[in-house]
All heavy atoms as an XYZ file, in Angstrom:
757
protein
N       0.210     20.173     20.532
C      -0.383     18.996     21.166
C       0.089     17.707     20.431
O       0.291     16.711     21.106
C      -1.897     19.060     21.089
N       0.276     17.762     19.104
C       0.706     16.575     18.415
C       2.185     16.244     18.718
O       2.622     15.145     18.424
C       0.545     16.704     16.884
O       1.225     17.852     16.436
C      -0.921     16.767     16.500
N       2.900     17.169     19.358
C       4.292     16.860     19.745
C       4.321     15.756     20.777
O       5.338     15.071     20.906
C       4.997     18.131     20.276
O       4.348     18.593     21.437
N       3.229     15.587     21.507
C       3.186     14.488     22.486
C       3.274     13.128     21.795
O       3.736     12.138     22.364
C       1.872     14.557     23.296
C       1.671     15.762     24.185
C       0.299     15.720     24.822
C       2.755     15.863     25.230
N       2.831     13.068     20.554
C       2.791     11.798     19.823
C       4.178     11.293     19.492
O       4.346     10.083     19.233
C       1.961     11.973     18.533
C       0.565     12.495     18.726
C      -0.101     12.620     17.370
C      -0.255     11.611     19.621
N       5.184     12.150     19.494
C       6.540     11.754     19.159
C       7.521     11.971     20.339
O       8.736     11.946     20.143
C       7.058     12.513     17.896
O       6.993     13.919     18.168
C       6.222     12.175     16.692
N       6.993     12.203     21.505
C       7.816     12.386     22.678
C       8.702     11.146     22.888
O       8.369     10.036     22.535
C       6.948     12.612     23.907
C       7.729     13.123     25.106
O       8.302     12.287     25.855
O       7.813     14.359     25.255
N       9.883     11.396     23.482
C      10.826     10.258     23.676
C      10.337      9.318     24.798
O      10.744      8.138     24.803
C      12.221     10.792     24.050
O      12.106     11.640     25.210
C      12.830     11.556     22.900
N       9.477      9.762     25.652
C       8.946      8.922     26.741
C       7.706      8.189     26.275
O       6.705      8.804     25.878
C       8.657      9.798     27.964
C       8.234      9.041     29.192
C       9.350      8.177     29.731
O      10.520      8.626     29.735
O       9.077      7.028     30.144
N       7.718      6.856     26.359
C       6.586      6.081     25.857
C       5.293      6.382     26.579
O       4.242      6.457     25.934
C       6.899      4.573     25.987
C       5.809      3.727     25.370
C       6.124      2.252     25.313
O       7.263      1.891     25.642
O       5.235      1.485     24.996
N       5.322      6.606     27.846
C       4.069      6.908     28.597
C       3.469      8.222     28.121
O       2.246      8.358     28.037
C       4.329      6.927     30.098
O       5.253      7.949     30.455
N       4.302      9.205     27.762
C       3.818     10.461     27.258
C       3.194     10.258     25.901
O       2.113     10.803     25.593
C       4.946     11.513     27.210
C       4.474     12.805     26.509
C       5.461     11.838     28.604
N       3.854      9.491     25.026
C       3.289      9.203     23.704
C       1.940      8.505     23.819
O       0.976      8.865     23.136
C       4.241      8.304     22.894
C       5.422      8.989     22.307
C       6.113      8.151     21.262
N       6.430      6.772     21.679
C       7.546      6.416     22.247
N       8.505      7.311     22.468
N       7.750      5.179     22.594
N       1.877      7.531     24.683
C       0.636      6.768     24.857
C      -0.525      7.693     25.306
O      -1.588      7.636     24.766
C       0.818      5.628     25.873
C      -0.386      4.686     25.937
C      -0.083      3.449     26.727
N       1.134      2.721     26.306
C       1.214      1.946     25.224
N       0.136      1.776     24.477
N       2.306      1.325     24.930
N      -0.224      8.551     26.275
C      -1.246      9.476     26.734
C      -1.653     10.460     25.614
O      -2.821     10.791     25.462
C      -0.712     10.275     27.952
N      -0.650     10.894     24.844
C      -0.932     11.764     23.715
C      -1.839     11.118     22.689
O      -2.781     11.733     22.205
N      -1.548      9.845     22.372
C      -2.393      9.124     21.410
C      -3.796      8.923     21.960
O      -4.774      9.087     21.221
C      -1.762      7.780     21.084
C      -0.744      7.844     20.013
C       0.609      7.626     20.158
C      -0.934      8.159     18.627
N       1.252      7.805     18.957
C       0.297      8.098     18.011
C      -2.083      8.442     17.888
C       0.464      8.366     16.653
C      -1.898      8.717     16.536
C      -0.658      8.685     15.941
N      -3.905      8.593     23.229
C      -5.263      8.410     23.813
C      -6.098      9.700     23.693
O      -7.254      9.641     23.310
C      -5.149      7.985     25.302
C      -4.518      6.653     25.512
C      -5.346      5.508     24.985
O      -6.577      5.604     24.938
O      -4.742      4.483     24.604
N      -5.470     10.823     24.000
C      -6.189     12.106     23.904
C      -6.496     12.448     22.449
O      -7.594     12.901     22.131
C      -5.342     13.187     24.531
N      -5.540     12.200     21.566
C      -5.704     12.535     20.157
C      -6.866     11.719     19.555
O      -7.687     12.287     18.803
C      -4.403     12.257     19.421
C      -4.373     12.730     18.001
C      -4.449     14.055     17.723
C      -4.256     11.827     16.947
C      -4.389     14.528     16.409
C      -4.236     12.264     15.659
C      -4.320     13.628     15.382
N      -6.929     10.458     19.870
C      -7.992      9.626     19.325
C      -9.378     10.098     19.795
O     -10.324     10.117     19.029
C      -7.770      8.168     19.729
C      -6.577      7.608     18.956
C      -9.011      7.306     19.431
C      -6.101      6.283     19.441
N      -9.430     10.500     21.037
C     -10.713     10.979     21.591
C     -11.172     12.270     20.932
O     -12.376     12.509     20.781
C     -10.626     11.146     23.099
C     -10.455      9.878     23.856
C     -11.638      8.925     23.683
O     -12.782      9.386     23.681
O     -11.367      7.746     23.585
N     -10.254     13.115     20.534
C     -10.595     14.453     20.044
C     -10.655     14.575     18.519
O     -11.342     15.426     17.981
C      -9.578     15.475     20.532
C      -9.498     15.624     22.069
C      -8.357     16.513     22.447
C     -10.832     16.146     22.617
N      -9.952     13.722     17.823
C      -9.813     13.896     16.368
C     -10.863     13.092     15.593
O     -11.351     12.117     16.092
C      -8.409     13.453     15.933
N     -11.129     13.541     14.380
C     -11.982     12.788     13.471
C     -11.171     11.603     12.945
O      -9.953     11.671     12.757
C     -12.425     13.666     12.295
C     -13.285     14.845     12.712
C     -14.610     14.401     13.317
O     -15.194     13.417     12.869
N     -15.047     15.087     14.318
N     -11.792     10.510     12.651
C     -11.076      9.284     12.239
C     -10.138      9.492     11.049
O      -9.000      9.026     11.126
C     -12.106      8.196     11.919
C     -11.454      6.853     11.684
C     -12.475      5.776     11.577
N     -13.338      5.713     12.711
C     -13.178      4.896     13.744
N     -12.211      4.054     13.769
N     -14.026      4.934     14.776
N     -10.492     10.170      9.941
C      -9.518     10.344      8.872
C      -8.263     11.076      9.310
O      -7.169     10.727      8.869
C     -10.296     11.158      7.822
C     -11.730     10.832      8.076
C     -11.793     10.677      9.577
N      -8.417     12.006     10.190
C      -7.253     12.764     10.669
C      -6.369     11.845     11.539
O      -5.138     11.894     11.430
C      -7.694     13.960     11.515
C      -6.569     14.804     12.010
C      -7.050     15.978     12.854
O      -8.235     16.096     13.139
N      -6.129     16.794     13.263
N      -6.989     11.003     12.317
C      -6.234     10.064     13.144
C      -5.451      9.136     12.239
O      -4.249      8.875     12.440
C      -7.152      9.265     14.084
C      -6.419      8.132     14.760
C      -7.774     10.188     15.116
N      -6.079      8.574     11.253
C      -5.406      7.610     10.360
C      -4.275      8.257      9.581
O      -3.231      7.653      9.416
C      -6.424      6.970      9.402
C      -7.429      6.019     10.056
C      -8.419      5.515      9.032
C      -6.695      4.874     10.734
N      -4.467      9.486      9.150
C      -3.411     10.169      8.425
C      -2.213     10.382      9.347
O      -1.056     10.170      8.924
C      -3.922     11.499      7.872
N      -2.449     10.771     10.545
C      -1.379     10.957     11.501
C      -0.668      9.675     11.855
O       0.546      9.591     11.934
C      -1.896     11.624     12.825
O      -2.357     12.914     12.543
N      -1.452      8.657     12.077
C      -0.897      7.343     12.384
C       0.007      6.857     11.229
O       1.156      6.454     11.445
C      -1.992      6.280     12.638
C      -1.446      4.873     12.652
C      -2.713      6.582     13.964
N      -0.509      6.932     10.040
C       0.271      6.461      8.885
C       1.554      7.269      8.725
O       2.616      6.713      8.421
C      -0.558      6.502      7.637
S      -1.903      5.268      7.647
N       1.492      8.548      8.943
C       2.671      9.380      8.876
C       3.710      9.022      9.909
O       4.913      9.005      9.629
N       3.277      8.654     11.112
C       4.214      8.338     12.170
C       4.763      6.937     12.059
O       5.746      6.593     12.724
C       3.547      8.531     13.543
C       3.336     10.004     13.879
C       2.507     10.130     15.165
C       4.634     10.758     14.016
N       4.247      6.121     11.154
C       4.835      4.800     10.929
C       6.230      4.939     10.292
O       7.011      3.991     10.329
C       3.926      3.954     10.029
C       2.657      3.469     10.706
C       1.749      2.829      9.640
C       2.939      2.495     11.831
N       6.532      6.100      9.757
C       7.846      6.326      9.145
C       8.797      7.031     10.105
O       9.926      7.345      9.733
C       7.671      7.181      7.887
N       8.394      7.311     11.312
C       9.232      7.977     12.278
C      10.510      7.172     12.570
O      10.497      5.959     12.526
C       8.455      8.182     13.594
C       9.160      9.182     14.516
O      10.039      8.766     15.285
O       8.771     10.371     14.466
N      11.605      7.860     12.855
C      12.868      7.214     13.106
C      12.929      6.483     14.420
O      13.759      5.609     14.615
N      12.062      6.809     15.350
C      12.068      6.173     16.668
C      11.150      4.942     16.665
O       9.963      5.031     16.397
C      11.542      7.189     17.688
C      11.525      6.688     19.125
O      11.494      5.434     19.337
O      11.512      7.506     20.040
N      11.727      3.768     16.925
C      10.927      2.528     16.943
C       9.743      2.602     17.909
O       8.678      2.026     17.655
C      11.898      1.432     17.342
C      13.249      1.991     17.136
C      13.112      3.498     17.254
N       9.894      3.295     19.001
C       8.813      3.443     19.974
C       7.625      4.216     19.421
O       6.483      3.902     19.667
N       7.931      5.271     18.618
C       6.868      6.023     17.985
C       6.153      5.160     16.957
O       4.943      5.138     16.896
C       7.428      7.324     17.332
C       6.381      8.002     16.458
C       7.985      8.284     18.381
N       6.920      4.417     16.173
C       6.317      3.536     15.156
C       5.441      2.486     15.847
O       4.340      2.202     15.405
C       7.393      2.827     14.338
C       8.137      3.782     13.434
C       8.948      3.007     12.398
N       9.870      2.015     12.933
C      11.137      2.236     13.251
N      11.670      3.454     13.103
N      11.874      1.262     13.716
N       5.944      1.935     16.961
C       5.158      0.934     17.712
C       3.888      1.513     18.255
O       2.796      0.898     18.142
C       6.038      0.357     18.841
C       5.512     -0.878     19.464
C       6.507     -1.568     20.398
N       7.538     -0.746     21.012
C       8.782     -0.644     20.577
N       9.193     -1.310     19.506
N       9.674      0.108     21.166
N       3.939      2.730     18.825
C       2.716      3.355     19.336
C       1.720      3.612     18.199
O       0.523      3.423     18.373
C       3.067      4.680     20.005
O       3.808      4.445     21.161
N       2.236      4.084     17.072
C       1.348      4.332     15.924
C       0.682      3.046     15.464
O      -0.521      3.021     15.164
C       2.150      4.973     14.795
N       1.455      1.982     15.419
C       0.885      0.708     15.013
C      -0.144      0.183     15.989
O      -1.171     -0.389     15.610
C       2.014     -0.347     14.819
C       1.570     -1.573     14.081
S       1.031     -1.173     12.394
C       0.339     -2.718     11.886
N       0.083      0.415     17.268
C      -0.885      0.011     18.294
C      -2.220      0.716     18.052
O      -3.305      0.106     18.197
C      -0.365      0.308     19.682
C       0.719     -0.624     20.134
C       1.343     -0.224     21.456
O       0.823      0.670     22.130
O       2.389     -0.808     21.826
N      -2.178      1.996     17.724
C      -3.413      2.728     17.455
C      -4.079      2.173     16.209
O      -5.299      1.981     16.189
C      -3.118      4.254     17.291
C      -4.357      4.994     16.791
C      -2.636      4.839     18.602
N      -3.286      1.906     15.166
C      -3.886      1.338     13.953
C      -4.509     -0.009     14.232
O      -5.580     -0.304     13.735
C      -2.776      1.210     12.896
C      -3.238      0.933     11.473
C      -4.230      1.993     11.000
C      -2.040      0.904     10.551
N      -3.880     -0.798     15.061
C      -4.442     -2.113     15.440
C      -5.779     -1.920     16.142
O      -6.783     -2.574     15.853
C      -3.461     -2.895     16.323
C      -4.142     -4.097     16.998
C      -2.264     -3.348     15.529
N      -5.807     -0.952     17.084
C      -7.048     -0.727     17.834
C      -8.163     -0.232     16.885
O      -9.308     -0.655     16.990
C      -6.819      0.270     18.960
C      -8.057      0.460     19.804
C      -7.835      1.211     21.072
N      -7.167      2.437     20.839
C      -6.386      3.052     21.707
N      -6.189      2.511     22.892
N      -5.800      4.201     21.439
N      -7.796      0.634     15.961
C      -8.782      1.163     15.011
C      -9.241      0.098     14.020
O     -10.295      0.195     13.421
C      -8.219      2.362     14.287
C      -8.108      3.581     15.121
C      -9.438      4.075     15.669
O     -10.371      4.279     14.882
O      -9.554      4.240     16.911
N      -8.422     -0.956     13.820
C      -8.772     -1.976     12.852
C     -10.057     -2.708     13.190
O     -10.721     -3.257     12.303
C      -7.610     -2.994     12.716
O      -7.539     -3.810     13.883
N     -10.412     -2.703     14.457
C     -11.639     -3.381     14.883
C     -12.883     -2.730     14.270
O     -13.923     -3.365     14.189
C     -11.725     -3.470     16.405
C     -10.577     -4.196     16.983
N     -10.365     -5.566     16.757
C      -9.553     -3.778     17.756
C      -9.278     -5.922     17.394
N      -8.742     -4.871     17.990
N     -12.755     -1.477     13.818
C     -13.878     -0.828     13.160
C     -14.094     -1.417     11.788
O     -15.182     -1.341     11.230
C     -13.652      0.682     13.052
O     -12.572      0.940     12.126
N     -13.019     -2.015     11.219
C     -13.156     -2.641      9.901
C     -13.366     -1.687      8.746
O     -13.693     -2.080      7.650
N     -13.173     -0.406      8.985
C     -13.379      0.604      7.957
C     -12.388      0.470      6.831
O     -11.260     -0.029      6.980
N     -12.788      0.912      5.651
C     -11.983      0.787      4.447
C     -10.654      1.535      4.620
O      -9.584      1.038      4.192
C     -12.720      1.333      3.235
C     -11.948      1.185      1.962
C     -12.724      1.662      0.766
O     -13.949      1.765      0.815
O     -12.074      1.963     -0.269
N     -10.684      2.712      5.252
C      -9.440      3.479      5.435
C      -8.423      2.717      6.283
O      -7.239      2.733      6.047
C      -9.751      4.848      6.036
N      -8.926      2.050      7.309
C      -8.047      1.259      8.184
C      -7.450      0.082      7.411
O      -6.283     -0.210      7.481
C      -8.802      0.766      9.424
C      -7.952     -0.168     10.265
C      -9.278      1.928     10.276
N      -8.301     -0.596      6.639
C      -7.845     -1.746      5.859
C      -6.749     -1.290      4.872
O      -5.719     -1.942      4.735
C      -9.001     -2.419      5.145
C      -8.536     -3.456      4.145
C      -9.969     -3.063      6.174
N      -6.974     -0.190      4.174
C      -5.986      0.300      3.219
C      -4.712      0.725      3.900
O      -3.603      0.535      3.413
C      -6.550      1.447      2.395
C      -7.650      1.006      1.424
S      -7.126     -0.189      0.196
C      -7.925     -1.665      0.688
N      -4.805      1.283      5.096
C      -3.601      1.661      5.899
C      -2.837      0.389      6.247
O      -1.601      0.364      6.195
C      -4.005      2.441      7.122
N      -3.549     -0.655      6.636
C      -2.891     -1.925      6.953
C      -2.228     -2.539      5.731
O      -1.106     -3.073      5.803
C      -3.883     -2.909      7.587
C      -4.306     -2.585      8.976
C      -5.514     -3.451      9.361
C      -3.195     -2.796      9.981
N      -2.865     -2.456      4.586
C      -2.271     -2.950      3.356
C      -0.989     -2.194      3.050
O       0.031     -2.803      2.698
C      -3.290     -2.810      2.160
C      -2.592     -3.074      0.827
C      -4.443     -3.804      2.332
N      -0.998     -0.885      3.224
C       0.213     -0.079      3.026
C       1.338     -0.529      3.969
O       2.520     -0.493      3.603
C      -0.102      1.381      3.195
N       0.978     -0.957      5.147
C       1.964     -1.402      6.132
C       2.683     -2.670      5.728
O       3.779     -2.967      6.210
C       1.302     -1.611      7.496
S       0.834     -0.094      8.346
N       2.108     -3.401      4.799
C       2.752     -4.645      4.327
C       4.077     -4.375      3.640
O       4.911     -5.307      3.530
C       1.811     -5.405      3.403
C       0.517     -5.927      4.070
C      -0.373     -6.532      2.974
C       0.817     -6.949      5.148
N       4.304     -3.170      3.169
C       5.518     -2.828      2.488
C       6.444     -1.955      3.367
O       7.410     -1.409      2.896
C       5.230     -2.114      1.170
C       4.510     -3.027      0.191
C       4.309     -2.370     -1.137
O       5.052     -1.456     -1.498
O       3.375     -2.777     -1.843
N       6.132     -1.817      4.626
C       6.894     -1.000      5.542
C       8.263     -1.600      5.775
O       8.389     -2.821      5.856
C       6.150     -0.808      6.870
C       6.643      0.331      7.662
N       7.801      0.244      8.407
C       6.162      1.587      7.807
C       7.977      1.406      8.989
N       7.031      2.241      8.653
N       9.335     -0.775      5.878
C      10.666     -1.333      6.111
C      10.837     -1.988      7.472
O      11.692     -2.844      7.656
C      11.604     -0.131      5.967
C      10.743      1.089      5.968
C       9.354      0.667      5.634
N      10.007     -1.660      8.464
C      10.085     -2.218      9.798
C       9.401     -3.572      9.815
O       8.189     -3.638      9.594
C       9.449     -1.229     10.798
C       9.601     -1.673     12.241
O       9.512     -2.894     12.511
O       9.796     -0.793     13.106
N      10.158     -4.636     10.096
C       9.586     -5.986     10.065
C       8.457     -6.168     11.086
O       7.525     -6.917     10.843
C      10.657     -7.066     10.317
O      11.323     -6.814     11.532
C      11.683     -7.057      9.175
N       8.535     -5.488     12.228
C       7.508     -5.604     13.256
C       6.173     -5.053     12.724
O       5.121     -5.645     12.959
C       7.932     -4.861     14.503
C       6.959     -5.010     15.653
C       7.414     -4.306     16.920
O       8.611     -3.962     17.045
O       6.578     -4.097     17.810
N       6.224     -3.952     12.006
C       5.015     -3.347     11.436
C       4.426     -4.289     10.334
O       3.250     -4.524     10.296
C       5.301     -1.928     10.911
C       5.520     -1.007     12.127
C       4.161     -1.424     10.022
C       5.912      0.389     11.788
N       5.324     -4.772      9.461
C       4.827     -5.669      8.412
C       4.200     -6.906      9.037
O       3.134     -7.370      8.606
C       6.008     -6.142      7.515
C       6.442     -5.059      6.552
C       7.320     -5.640      5.452
N       8.350     -6.517      5.916
C       9.615     -6.173      6.245
N       9.977     -4.917      6.183
N      10.478     -7.103      6.644
N       4.825     -7.485     10.066
C       4.299     -8.694     10.697
C       2.945     -8.424     11.338
O       2.022     -9.249     11.201
C       5.313     -9.165     11.735
O       4.809    -10.248     12.453
N       2.821     -7.325     12.025
C       1.563     -6.991     12.711
C       0.443     -6.820     11.677
O      -0.646     -7.336     11.824
C       1.712     -5.743     13.568
O       2.736     -5.941     14.535
C       0.418     -5.398     14.284
N       0.752     -6.087     10.611
C      -0.255     -5.878      9.541
C      -0.685     -7.223      8.929
O      -1.852     -7.449      8.692
C       0.278     -4.964      8.471
N       0.283     -8.101      8.732
C      -0.021     -9.432      8.179
C      -0.938    -10.234      9.074
O      -1.833    -10.949      8.621
C       1.294    -10.216      7.914
O       2.128     -9.479      7.056
C       1.047    -11.562      7.340
N      -0.743    -10.114     10.371
C      -1.552    -10.848     11.350
C      -2.965    -10.296     11.426
O      -3.932    -11.016     11.615
C      -0.926    -10.823     12.720
C       0.387    -11.590     12.792
C       1.107    -11.336     14.115
O       0.546    -10.792     15.033
N       2.364    -11.757     14.163
N      -3.099     -8.965     11.276
C      -4.405     -8.302     11.511
C      -5.276     -8.347     10.272
O      -6.496     -8.515     10.386
C      -4.179     -6.851     11.931
C      -3.494     -6.788     13.282
C      -5.480     -6.071     11.986
C      -2.998     -5.440     13.634
N      -4.705     -8.171      9.081
C      -5.518     -8.078      7.858
C      -6.551     -9.181      7.705
O      -7.694     -8.880      7.387
C      -4.634     -7.984      6.646
C      -4.356     -6.555      6.171
C      -3.302     -6.585      5.065
C      -5.626     -5.891      5.688
N      -6.203    -10.457      7.893
C      -7.215    -11.470      7.718
C      -8.433    -11.347      8.667
O      -9.539    -11.769      8.337
C      -6.467    -12.774      8.016
C      -5.043    -12.463      7.756
C      -4.879    -11.026      8.164
N      -8.201    -10.710      9.794
C      -9.298    -10.554     10.775
C     -10.243     -9.382     10.454
O     -11.350     -9.351     10.989
C      -8.713    -10.337     12.180
C      -7.975    -11.569     12.661
O      -8.263    -12.695     12.237
O      -7.048    -11.378     13.504
N      -9.786     -8.457      9.620
C     -10.601     -7.265      9.379
C     -11.106     -7.172      7.930
O     -11.761     -6.200      7.562
C      -9.859     -5.960      9.764
C      -9.557     -5.938     11.243
C      -8.609     -5.766      8.939
N     -10.779     -8.196      7.125
C     -11.255     -8.205      5.759
C     -11.979     -9.503      5.488
O     -11.821    -10.484      6.220
C     -10.079     -8.094      4.767
O      -9.200     -9.171      4.972
C      -9.365     -6.779      4.918
N     -12.760     -9.473      4.455
C     -13.444    -10.710      4.020
C     -12.620    -11.372      2.952
O     -12.008    -10.705      2.123
C     -14.829    -10.394      3.489
C     -15.763     -9.884      4.554
C     -17.165     -9.682      4.015
O     -17.508    -10.148      2.914
N     -17.991     -8.971      4.751
N     -12.627    -12.684      2.952
C     -11.864    -13.426      1.932
C     -12.374    -12.989      0.562
O     -13.562    -12.900      0.315
C     -12.100    -14.917      2.161
C     -11.301    -15.770      1.269
C     -11.560    -17.240      1.554
N     -10.638    -18.062      0.798
C      -9.613    -18.717      1.336
N      -9.415    -18.634      2.613
N      -8.827    -19.421      0.572
N     -11.421    -12.692     -0.313
C     -11.784    -12.288     -1.671
C     -12.119    -10.791     -1.812
O     -12.619    -10.384     -2.854
N     -11.848     -9.979     -0.782
C     -12.121     -8.553     -0.831
C     -11.346     -7.945     -2.038
O     -10.130     -7.900     -2.048
C     -11.674     -7.899      0.476
C     -12.025     -6.452      0.554
O     -11.875     -5.725     -0.438
O     -12.433     -6.013      1.668
N     -12.077     -7.507     -3.044
C     -11.478     -6.995     -4.291
C     -10.537     -5.814     -4.032
O      -9.497     -5.727     -4.660
C     -12.568     -6.574     -5.290
C     -13.528     -7.667     -5.664
C     -13.060     -8.708     -6.622
N     -12.795     -8.237     -7.944
C     -11.909     -8.875     -8.719
N     -11.283     -9.923     -8.291
N     -11.680     -8.447     -9.915
N     -10.920     -4.898     -3.150
C     -10.103     -3.725     -2.904
C      -8.756     -4.118     -2.323
O      -7.709     -3.558     -2.669
C     -10.823     -2.718     -1.999
C     -12.004     -2.084     -2.686
C     -12.716     -1.165     -1.737
C     -13.982     -0.614     -2.448
N     -14.809      0.170     -1.607
N      -8.764     -5.086     -1.440
C      -7.497     -5.534     -0.836
C      -6.668     -6.274     -1.863
O      -5.464     -6.068     -1.977
C      -7.758     -6.412      0.379
C      -6.477     -7.027      0.930
C      -8.467     -5.609      1.494
N      -7.292     -7.118     -2.655
C      -6.594     -7.870     -3.668
C      -5.932     -6.923     -4.675
O      -4.757     -7.059     -5.011
C      -7.541     -8.866     -4.377
C      -7.933     -9.967     -3.400
C      -6.874     -9.434     -5.622
C      -9.045    -10.852     -3.892
N      -6.661     -5.906     -5.119
C      -6.127     -4.921     -6.044
C      -4.963     -4.176     -5.401
O      -3.925     -3.927     -6.050
C      -7.226     -3.955     -6.540
C      -6.646     -2.756     -7.266
C      -8.235     -4.693     -7.401
N      -5.144     -3.817     -4.173
C      -4.058     -3.075     -3.445
C      -2.800     -3.891     -3.294
O      -1.687     -3.360     -3.280
C      -4.560     -2.601     -2.086
N      -2.971     -5.220     -3.149
C      -1.802     -6.077     -2.992
C      -1.134     -6.319     -4.332
O      -0.009     -6.526     -4.486
C      -2.217     -7.422     -2.362
C      -2.727     -7.332     -0.947
C      -3.231     -8.686     -0.482
C      -1.635     -6.863     -0.041
């Protein structure tokens, strides 16, 4: 089932992610998302980042730390997206984020 997440067809990946999010526990989703941010296919990385962006609205610590990790990602699009999202999901002066940076 997780093979859908890396399918070459974007619509298949998107459907796979939608189903995966509905069925999986949040830590498992985040681990999979973070792992796929290193995929060689830019479309897979983009889909993974879209899921991370959607999950960022929960403001959970795991999501915030995943976004912090994205700040050092080699893909400029992922770094840029993480940079835009982090201020919206953290509080100014958040010690955990500051330490992570």
